[in-house]
N, C-alpha and C positions, 0 to 999 in steps of 0.2 A: 219800668221801679217795683211794680207789682211782679213780675216774670223773676226781679232779681229777690224778693222778699221767701218766694215760691224754693229759690235754687239755695238760700241758705237754709232752709229748714223751716220755716215759721208754716205752723197751721192755721189757717184762716178759711172764713167764708167770704165769701166774693159777692158785692152787691152788683148787677150788671143794671146799668140806667136805662131808663127810656126816654128816648126823643123822636122829634121830627123831621131830624135832618136826614138829608139824602145817604146811601153808604156810601164811604172811599173806596177804593181802589184796594184789595186787600179783605175789607171787613165783611163780615157775614152776619146773620140776624144772631144775635146774643153771644157776639164779637166785635167791636166790642161795647156794643151797645143791643136793647129790643128797639127795633125799626117799627113805629107805627106812624100812620098817617096825622095830618092836624084834627082830623075830624074824630078818631079814636082817641087822641091825647086829652080832646078838651072834653072828650066823654068822660073819661077815668077822672078827670079831674071834677068832674059834676057828681059822678057815682063817689067821690070821696075818697078813691082807694089809692091818693098819692099822700105819701108822708111830708112829701116837699115837691117843690117844682117850680119853674121859673124861665121865664122866654129872655134867650140869650141871642143874638144876632139874628132874629129873625125865628128862630127856632125853638120849642118847647123841649125843654130839659127836665128828667126829675125821678124820684125815686118811689118804687110802688111800694106800699105795704105787703102783698106777699111777698116781693123780692128779698125784703128786709127780715121777716118772719120766717121765710125758707132758709135762709143763711143762719138765721138763730138758731132754728131747729137742732142744727148739725153740728154748730162749731158754737165753743167760748169766745171764739176772736171773730169779729168779721169786721172787713174793711169795704167802705165806701169811697168811690173816686168821683168828690164834687168840685165846681169852682166855689169862689167864695160865698158866694150869694146863697147857694146849695147848703154848703159847709156852715155857714151862719145858722139856717133855718133848722137842719137839725141840731145841734149845739140849743137852739132855743126848745125843741121840742123833747131833747134827750139831754139832758146838763150833763149827763155825766158821761157822754161822748168825750173821747179826747181827738182831740183835733190836729193832727200834724199838717202843718203846711208846707209846702215841696215850693220852694222860692227860685227864681232863676237867676244864674249870676249876674244879670243885667238885662237890663230891657232889650240893648244891642243883640244879645245872645236870644231873646224870644223874638225878634224880628228878623235873624238869620234862619230860626228855625221855622218861622211862619212860611219866609221867603222860599226857602228851602223843598218846604212840604208842595209847593205849589196847587194849591187846591183854591185860594181864594185870590180875588182881584186886590189890587193895591189899594184900594180905598175900604175894602174889609180888613186888610192889614192893620190897616192904620186906625180903625175902628177899635181892632183889637188891643191893639197896644195903648190907646188913650183908656182904653176901659182896664186893663192890667194896671198900669200906671196909677189909676185912681183906687183900685184894690189894693193894691200894695200900702198904701197909708192909710188903710181901714181894715186892721187884723186884730184887733181887740177881744176878738173872741178863739183867739189860737190860743193851743195850749204849748206847741213845740213850732219851730220852724228849721228847715234842712234846706239848706242850698242846692240844688240839683247841678253840680259843677258840670260844663262841657264835654262830654267825651268819656264823661268817668261815674255813670248812674248808679255801679255797683257802691260805691263810697256813699251816696246817699241810702241804698237799701241797707248798708249795713248799720248806718246811722238811723235810721227809722226804725230796724231790728231793735237797738239797743234800748230805744226809747221805748218801744212795747214793751220788751223783757222788763225792763225798769217801773213801767204801771200794772203789768199784770200777776 
């Protein structure tokens, strides 16, 4: 989705989230996350350097103040990629933030994507699906919703681009 917005020509700052989860194949430091140990993350929380954070599936994820400030220093528009819990926290702390929630076409599609990715055992996949189902019933903080149709991410990117153009 983010790459699609770049291809369309949207100029924005990207905030890289920090996580304690292990890197997956094809990932590197800073792409798509800053990877730290749980001890480092907990120290960051203790030092109040995180705008928001949450423990998700046994790992911590969060947005650092420094990453957010850096993105705003160089850009009028800043994009964060958060789960619903993180997006809700951002919206509470920054009420003027516009939350665009990208929805799957169905839970069956999510299950297919998770299985195809091949990084999680079946138990974790089922936990994720249950959490997603719960999240989808609690989106009162969302300003816009976009469905990411299977195999057509460019459609969702164009819709997000139109939303952004209408609010900036």
